[in-house]
Phi, psi and omega in degrees: 000130179287123181298148172281135178289150174289121190291337177291337184261003184279136175302158169289156180311130176088359183246155182266346181205158173258348187285148162228079182305155178300141181280122180300338183264354185250136184284336184246136170237158176235127177236139174289141174289111186297338181263355180283142176217142169267151183231145179279184181295347180257007178083013182271139184292137179263124179295142174292137184293150169298139176295131183267154175281134180246140179239144183232144179281132184260121184265034176302146183260346174232159183236333174267122182252133180274131177235153179201112181218158178290338185279323187257339192080201181252152180174191179236146182230155178223120180237105181287343184229148169238134193092164187208125182278359181294330177071023181300126186298334188259007192297121181288349182275353184308311188297340175304330181288343173292336169298337180266359183083013175252194184251162175281353184268242181297326178301318180301331179270340189243352182234096189254123178267135188244125181265084185297338183264008184307313182293326179288321179289319176301310177305319185292321183287318179289329178293339181301139174290354179277334182283131183248018174083014179306145178301141182241137174272126181231093016240166177266341186238283178263162187289126178285350173252022177299168183312329181297339187287336176299326184271315185267336177051033176288320177306311180299319180294323175299310181299322177306315179295318181291324181296318181295324184264000189049049181276117181297141182214141177238128185244137172240132182200156171246019186241133177303334189305339183299337180285343176302326183260038181298327184299316180284322182286328178290319180295318176297317186293336177306328183256019186059031185248017179209140170211153182232131170253129173259126178275124179239124182256321181203158174256005177275108187296320178299312182296318182295327177298331176268334188265330186221069195300329184245018176265169178295143182286157188305320180295325180287328178294323177294324174295323177295321177298314180298318180295317175302310185299315180299331181274003179086012176265120178307135182227136171242181182222135166257112174275097190204134352272152172279126186254104177302131177087358178224317182236351184302326184293343184274356188306305181306317182290322180295316178299320177295327182285315182289328176297314176302333179275348172118001180299147180251340179221162180210150175212175185208155175226136174276150181312130171244134181237063180292140168053233185286348176306325181305308185298316179298310183289326176293323175294323175295320179296320178302320181281323194240343178212055181297332181288347182255354186301314181300318175296321181298309182296317180300318180291322177299317179295324173301323184283327192248031176060039179090350183256168180272348176202141177229116184270017183292129175301143181094341181235339190292328182273344183235337187078179182225162171108188185292321181292323181295322180289324180297321175301313179305315180291317181298315180297312188298317181296314186290325176293318182297311180297323176286350177087017180274166174057034178270347182213150171283154169252112187240147172259146188251140173253007183298330184256009177297141180209153170266125180309129181095344177251182182239167173296334179287322173308315180299322181288336179271346181292000000 
């Protein structure tokens, strides 16, 4: 018999968690008393209001961030937002909010920093004679098409700058909103300057609604792939994260579905639980999949040498051991059967230009 989840631990509608785990950099923490209740003038308990999203202006002075790791290689990333309203319970980016004095839990979903100067900063950095048009990842941490983008339109404004410079850009997102910018992406793709990777975790709409509450549902992600492909934009897919014991069995079906929609390549990442993400995700299992928690945790430990997370380069994205090898082989066989990964998707720097200048000017700089 499946145990019933504790209703007091269920997230508010549209949120991925009720937790605000302790910030590892702060000596003091505040926790709400679960037994405390407010009452109106008639003695009736008053429900706590659902948490609202708050937006803060981020005063950053630079927008292109250099990264270099043994897992990902070297490159440049651009993140218009910090924090993410998608509310994915597994998001590896949650701990970054602790550097801001907030938490990896509900704060990450409800306190969003907005880099309002991003397009202007990007223009200035691309216009520098030191910049050579190296590909830029949009975004490397939080989703550039999260719900805040409908309001602030920073991703679109950055793409407008990139289109002007013919700056190569690779996008990864799980939001159908990417299709809003088909005009810009199509123009960039004409010069081999755009590709989009769509993240697909599950094809189960009900599960997706609990796991990724404010992200696009699976059917809309498949439709986004089709629309991008039809517009001439190269598309790949990240099956990420694969959650052992919960979504790993879906790998063949996911790859068949994305291939049918027109995706050309696919890759994967196994669930990562750094720092307080562990607390958020385990609480999510308690609330939404209590009967599967023991199996998920046991398989994670098999992948991580007995721990829930191992940050070692070379192992953190895929895990190690027999079960990691099984996932690797399942993915490889399923991708090959679906016709994926037969050709590369490459971005070209050949067409990068400074507005008003020529490619010959670039060669002489």
